[in-house]
N, C-alpha and C positions, 0 to 999 in steps of 0.2 A: 504493500500500500504506500509506503514512503516514496519509493522510486516513481510510482505512477503519479502520485500527487506532485512530486517535483517536476515530472515531465509535463503535466498539465499546467503548472504554474509557469514553466519556461515557455510553453506554447502561448499562453495568455499574455505573458510579458512582451513577446515579440510581435503580437498582432497589431496591425494598424487600426486606427479608430473607425475606419470604414473602407469599403472597396476603393482602392486607389485609382481605379479607372474613372471614378467620378471627377478626379482632378482635371481630366482631359476636357471636361465640359465647362471649365472655368476659363473666362477670357477677361483681360484687362478692361476696366470700365464698367463691369457688372455692378449692380447695386447690392447693398447688403441683403435686401429681400431676395434677389435672384440667387445669391450665394447660399442663403438659408434654404431655398427651394432645392438646391443641388445637394448640399452637405448636411443639412439639418442644423440644429442648435449647437453652437460651440460649447465646449466644456467651460471655457473661461474667456473673458474679454478684458484686454488691457489697452484702454484707449482705442487706437485704430488697428490693433492686432487681435485677431481671434485665434484661439488655440483649441484644437480638436485632439482629444486623447480618449483613452478608456481606462477604467480603474485597473490598478496593478499592471500597468503597461508603460513601456518607454516610448514607442513611436508616437511622435506628435506632428500634426500638420499645423503650420502657422499660416494664417491668411491675413495679409496686410492691405488696408484701405487707405485712401487719401483723406484729407480733411472733409471732402464733399461726400464721403461714404461710397466711393467708387473703388473697385478692386484694383490694386496695384500689382500684387504678386502673391504667390503661395510657395511654401517650402515644406518639404517632407524631411523631418529630422528622425532618422532611424538610428 
C-alpha cells in the first residue's frame, strides 16, 4: 500500500491543472471572460497574472493580462 500511495501521489504531483491542448486556443488580446471560457476559474489571481494549478501538484500555468484585461501571454511552469 505504501508504494502504491507514493506512486499515486507522484502521478498527482506531476499532473497539469488541465488538458494543455487548451492553451492552443488562447490568443493575445483575448478578454478575461474569453480566457475563463477556455480554462475555467484560476486557482489564484495576483493583479494581472492568473495562476492555474491543482492541489498537491507542481505544474502551474501562468496567464498574464495587460492593464485593459487583455491576454498578453501564458507560460507553463512544469
